N, C-alpha and C positions, 0 to 999 in steps of 0.2 A: 212359906211363905218369904218373901225377901226381907234383906233388911237396907234400910234408904241412907245414906251416908249424907246428909244436907246441911251442911256449910250456913246458919244463919248469923246476922249482925243485929244486933236491936239499937248498935250507933249509927245505922244508914237512917236516910228518911225513906227508905223502902219498905211498905207494911210485911210484919213478918210474912201473912198469909201469902201475899204476892211473892217473897222470896223462895216461899213451900211452892208456889205455881210455876214459880221458874225454873227451879231446881227440878219436878219432876217432868217437865217438860226437855228439858236438857235433856234428863236420863231417860227417855222415851227416843229421843231424836239423836243423841251416841250409839243407841245399843244394849245399854245398861238396863233396861228394861225391856221387854219384848214383847211382842202383842200378844193377848191372853194371859199375862203372869199377873198374878194376884197382888195389892198394895197391904199390910199393913193393917190392922184396925185403925179407924181414927185413936181408941185410948191410947194403945199402945206405942202410935206414932208420935202422939202429944207429948208423952211421960219420956221417948231416948231423944226428941228434941228439944224439951227442958218450956215448953209451950203451952196456952190453955188450949185443953180439948176444941173451944168455940173456933179456936185459928184454921187448927189442922180441916173440919169443917166446914168452914170460908171457903179455904184454898180447891177443897172436894169437888163442891158446890160449882167451883169456878171453870177447876178442868173437865167435869161434867159438861157443863153450857160450851164450853170450847169445845169437845169431840173428844176430849185425850183419853176421857174416862168411862167407864160404866160403871154403875153400882144396884148393886142388890140387898132387900132387905133380909133374905136367907143367907146368901153367897160372900157377901162381904163387894170392895171396890177391886174393878179390873182395869187394866189395860185395855182398851178398844181394841176387839180383836179381829176390826174393819183396816187397822192403819198397818200400812204393806211393813214388813219386816227388814230391821237395819243393822247393817254389819256390823257387828261391836267394838268399840274406838279403844284402841289401850290407854288412851289419855285422857282423864278429867276435863281438859279443857274443851272446848266449843274449837267445831273441825274450823279449819281457815277456809275463804271466801275461795270460791271457784277460780280456775284461773283456765280453764278450758269450755270453750261455749257446747253447750248441749242442741242449737238448735243452730240454721243458717240462716248468716247474713248480707247484704249487700253492703258493706263498705265504701264510702267518695272515694272515687279515686283522686286524690287533693292531699296538698301538703296542709298540716295543721298550722294555723294563722300561728304567726312567729308573736310572743309573747318576750319584753325585755323585763327579766328581774334585774337589774341594775346592782351591782355590788355596787358600797359603798366607793365612791371616787370615781366611777367608773361615767364617762361622758357616754350619752345615746347621741347619736344623730341622727335620729330616726327621719325618715323624708316627710313624714305628711302629721308629725306630734305638733299638737299647739302648747303652748306656756299656759300652762295652770296655775302657775303661784300667782298671779295678779286675777284670777275668778274672784269677783266680788263677794264670799262666804257669807258674811254679814248679811250683805242684802239677799240672798238666796236664800236664807235660814230663815230671814222674817218673809220671804212671799211662801215660803212652805206652810212654815204657821200661821199664816194668815190664809192661808187656803184651809188650812186644818181647819181653824176657830171661827170662819164664815162657812162652809159648807159642807164640815167636816163627813156628817152619817150620810148624804150624796154621794159626797165623793170614793167614797171606801164602798163602796155597793156597786153594783152594775152600772158600767157605763155603754157609752157609743161606739163600738167598734172602731169608725173612723176615727177616731179622739175627741177630744173637748171640747165642741163648740167653740169658744174663748181663745183657745191657742190655733184654732184651723184659720178662726177671723184676723186674729195679730199676722201671720202668716202670711195669709190671699194679702194681707192690706201690705205689708213687707216685701212681697215681690211683685207688686203691682207698681210702687214706688221707686225702689231699688234695681227692678230686672226685669220690668216692661213686661211684666203678666196680667193681663185682664181677668182674674179670675175672683170667683164667688166659694165660699166655704164648700159648695160641692164639689170642686176641684179638688179639693185637698184632703188627703187623709195621713194622718199621722205616722208611726213606725218606730220602731227600738231600730236607729240607727237608717242609714242609707243602704247599708248590707239587706237588712231587710226587705225596705223600699224593692231593692235589685229581684233577691229572690221571691218576693210576690211577684211582681212583673213576670220573671222569669216563666212562673207557673203559671201564668194569664196567657202568653203569648205563645211559647214552646211548649209542638208535640213531639214525640222520642222522632229524630232524625232532619228535623227542622236545621237550615240553614240560618245561623244567626253572624253578622261579620264583626270581628273584636280588632283593637291594635296591637300590632304585634308587640311592639312596647305598651303593657299595659297593667290591669291590674288584677292580680289574680283569682282574689274573692272572688268577683263577679263572673269570672269564667266557670269556676266553681259552679255558683249557682245558677249559671244556663246551661251545664253539663247534666248537670241532678237537672232539671226539666227535662232533658233528653235532646237536648241544641249538640248539633255537628257545628265545631267553632271554626271559621274558616281567618287566619289572621291577616290582616293585610296591613301596610308599611307605613311606615308613621316620617313624617319629614319637618322641616323647621315653620310649616302650618299645622303641624299636626295626624291627623288621617289622610292619609291618601284618596282624595275620591275618584280619579283617574285609575286607581285600580282597583274601587269599588266597582266601577262602570263597566272595568271588566268580567269581573265576577259577577254581575247580573246576567253578560250575555251567555255564559257557561250553565246556569241554574239561578232557580228560583231563592229568594232571600228572606228570611223572618220577619230579621229583626238585623240594626246593627246597635252596638255599646261601645260610647265613645266619652268621650270627656274634652268636648271642646274648647274650654276656656282656659286651663291649667291642663294642659295633654300632662298626664299621668305613663311615665314617671319622668317626660321629658319638659313639664315645663310649656311646651310651645301651643301660640293661639292660635287657632283657625282664623282665618280671614273671613272679610264679606262674602267676599265673592263662591268662597269653598263654602260655606252655609247655605246659600241660597241654592246652589249645585245641587246639593245633598238634601235638602228639603224639597226638593223639584225631583228627585231623584224617588223617594221617600214616597211622593203623591203619586210618579206615575206605576210606579211598581208596588204600591201596595205594601209596604213595609214599614215596620215601627220603628221610629230613632225611640233608643234610650240613651237619655241625655242624665250624665252625673256630671253635678254640677257643684262638688265637691267642697272647695270654699272658694266662693263666691267674691267674696267680701275682701280678700286681702292682694288686690291689685293696687300694684306704685306706681306706675307711670298713666298717666290718663286717667281716664273712668273705664271700670270693667266692661267690658265687651258684655251685650246681651246676650241671654241665653238664644239656644237657637227656638226653644218654644216661644220666645217673644213674635218671632215669626211666622209661625205655624197659621196658617190660615186654614189646612186641612185636618187637623186633630189626627197629626201623624207621629206627632213628640210625646214620650212618656218624662218627668221632669223630675229627676231625684236631686234632693236637697238634705243637707243635712246640716244641726247646732253643734256635730261634735266639734270644730276647728274654730267655732265661736266660742263656745264655751268649754266645754270637756268631753273626751271621750265616753268618759262613764257614766256620764245622765245620760245615754242613746234617745237622743231626741233627732228623727230624721222626719223628711214628708216626702211627698211621691205628689206631683200635682198631672194630672192628665182631664181628656173627658170626661163628662159624668158619668156616662154609661162602662166608663173604665173601673172608677171609681166603686162604682159602686160593686160590681164586681171584684173587686180587689178586698173591698168592706165586708162581703159576704164570705170570702174565702180567708182573711185576717181572722174572721169572727173565728172558723172552724182551727182554725194554728196558735191561734192566741187571746180570744177573746175579744182583749181590749188594750191599751195602752194602761199608763200611771196617770190615772185620774187626779191625783195631787198634785205633782210633778207638770202635768201639764196645765193648770189653771196657775200656777205659782209662774210659770214661764210667764204664761198671757200679763200674769200683772208687770212682769218688767218690761214687758215689750212694752205696756201703756203707759208706765213711767219713764220708757226713754229709757233705761239704765240700760237694756244692751244694745242699744246704739251708742251709746258713750263708750261703751267696751268695746264696740266694735272700732270705732276712731280712734280710741287710744290703743288700742292691739297693733292695727297698720303700722300705727306710727312707729310701735318699738318693733314690729318685723320689720317693716323698712330699713330700719336702724341697725336690725342684726345684718339684715341679707349684708348691705354695704362694708358690712364690720367682716363679717366673713372673705367678700371680695378683694378687699383691702388684704385679710392676713394671707388668703392665698394666694395675690400675688407677691406676697414680699415674700413667701416660706418657701412656694411651690410652684416658683412663675414656671418652667421649664418642665412640669410631670405632670401639668392638666393646663385643659383649654375647653372653654363655658363660653358661651352667652350666658351675660347675668339678665336672670330671669326677671319680664315686667312683674309680674305676679306671681301667688304658690307660696309658700312654705320650705321648700330647701333649692337647690343648686343642680343642674345634672351634667357630669364633668367627665370629658375624655378622659381616658388613662393613656399617657405617650407611652412608647416604646422605650427601652424595650419591658415594662414594667407589666406587670401580672396583677390584675386588678383583685382577687380574689383572694392571693396571696398577699398582697397588700393588707388588706384588710383583716385577715388572720393575724399580722405580724401585728396590725396599730390595736389587736384587741389585747394584744400580752402587752402594751402601752396605755391598756387602760381607753380606750376608744373607739367606738363603735359605730360600725356606718355599713350599707348597704352595698352591693355591687347590679350591675345588669345582669346577672343572670338572676336576679329575682324576680327581673319585670317581665325578662322576655318568654314569650309564647311556647318556644321550646327550651327554655331554660340552659342554652346553649353556651359559654362563654363567652363575656361581651365585655369591653374596654372603658367601662362606666362607670361609677359610683353618684350616687346619691346622699347629698349633703343634706342633712335637715339644720337649719336654724333656725326655728322658731323655737323651740326649748330650749335653747343655753344661751343667758348671758352674752357678752362678750367678754369677760373674762374667761367665763366655758369655754367660750368658741376658741380662742387664742389661741389656751391650754388645748382644744383639742386637736388644734391643725401643728402646732408644735407639736405636739404627739403621733402627728399625722406622717411629719418630716422625719421623726423620728423612727419608727415604724420603717420608711420608706431608707433610710442609711442604711440598716441592718442588711436590708436586701444590695446593699451597693455592692460590686467586687474591692475587695483588698487586695490595695497594691504592692506590690511584694520588690522591695528596694536592690 
C-alpha cells in the first residue's frame, strides 16, 4: 500500500478536502500514483495528514465523482484502472505547459498588429493614434452608471447582435447629418471596432480565389482580413488623389474583381483625398461590373481645410458600397466602437454571421455612448479635438520646416492625424527610424504600409497623440538621430 505525502496548509483559503483532492490528482497526473494503485484507508490517511476522517472521506467522494478513484466496500479505494498510464515524473512540481503542438493548424500569414509599450520618456508618433488625455472620462463614467442604473438587468442579458437600437439610431442620425447617408437602423450594424467590420464584410463577400483590389500603400490589417476569407489581392497604385481608377479599369479588362477595399477620404497612409470625378467613375465601375466597394472612412471627423468630403456611400444609388466607420479616433481605440452601414439584406447577413462569431456587443457601453450622443457631448468633443489636432498639425509642420527643411518633403494634409513625408537622399528611412528610437522617439516608415513590404523613402509622422511641447521634442530627437548618420569631416 502506498504512502501519500501531501502538503496541507490550514492557513490558506482553500478547504482541506480540496487540497487533498488536488494533491491526489497531481500524483496521478505525474505518475506517482498509477492505474489500479490502492490508496491508504480513510482512517490511516486522516491520521497521517492530521485531519478529521470526514475530511478524507469528502475528498475521496469528490475524486470518485470526478472519475479519478474507484471504491469498493470490501477492497478499499483504488486509482481508476481505466486511466492511461503516465510516465513517472522525477519532480514533485507540476509539469510545464506544452511548448510543442499536438495537432496541426493553419496560421494566418500576417504580421501581428504592432503594439507600442511606451517606455517612460519615449515619444510615439504613431500615425493613427488619437489623443486620449482629453477624453471626457467623468461624463463617460456617469453615462455607464446611468445605463446600468436604469437598464442594468436587460443590458446584462442577451441582446441584438446588430447592436443596441439606441446607438444605432444615434449613428444613423449622425451619418445623415454629417456624411450625407440617408439610412435607418436597419442599415447599421455595430462592431468591436472597424477591423471587425472589415473582417465580417470580407467573410460575406469573398470566396477562395476571388480577386479583391487594394491600395498599394494601405492598411495591412485589412489585407489580412481579406486574405483570411480567401481573397487574392491585387494592389493598385496610389497618387495625390488616392487610388488610381485607371489602373482599376485595366485590371477589370484582365480579370473579374469581387471587391475593392479603399480609404478615399484620407487615404491611409498617404492622406490623399479622392476627387469628385474619380469617385463618380469608381461608383460607375462598381455598378457596371457588380463588385463591392469596401469604404473605410476611419477618421472622417478630422478634416481641417473646408468641409469633409462626403463618402462614396453618400452618392451610392445602386447598393455597391459597404461603409465602415469607427469611433476609435473620435473617442479612444480601447472602446472598440465601430459600425458598418450597408443595404439592409447585407446587414441582415452580417448580423447572422456576427451572432455566431461574437453573439453581441457590449450593450452597457452602447447605451452609454448613445446617451452621450443625445446630450451633444460627442459632437462637442469632436469640435474640440478638431481644433486641437489642427493646431498640432500646424505646429509639427512649422517644427519640421525649422529643423529638417532639406531632409523631408511633404504636402501638408488637409485632414487626418499624421503627415506622410518623403525622405530625401541620401538618408535611409529605416535606418533613420532605428537611430531615432535610440533618441527616444518612435515613428513608422513606408515599408510598414506598402503591399510588398519593400523599402520605401517615406515616414508617417503622427501628431494627434503628442502636444506641441512633445512634438518639438520629437522633431529635435529626429534631427539628433539624423546627425548621427551624417558623415564626419576629417580635418
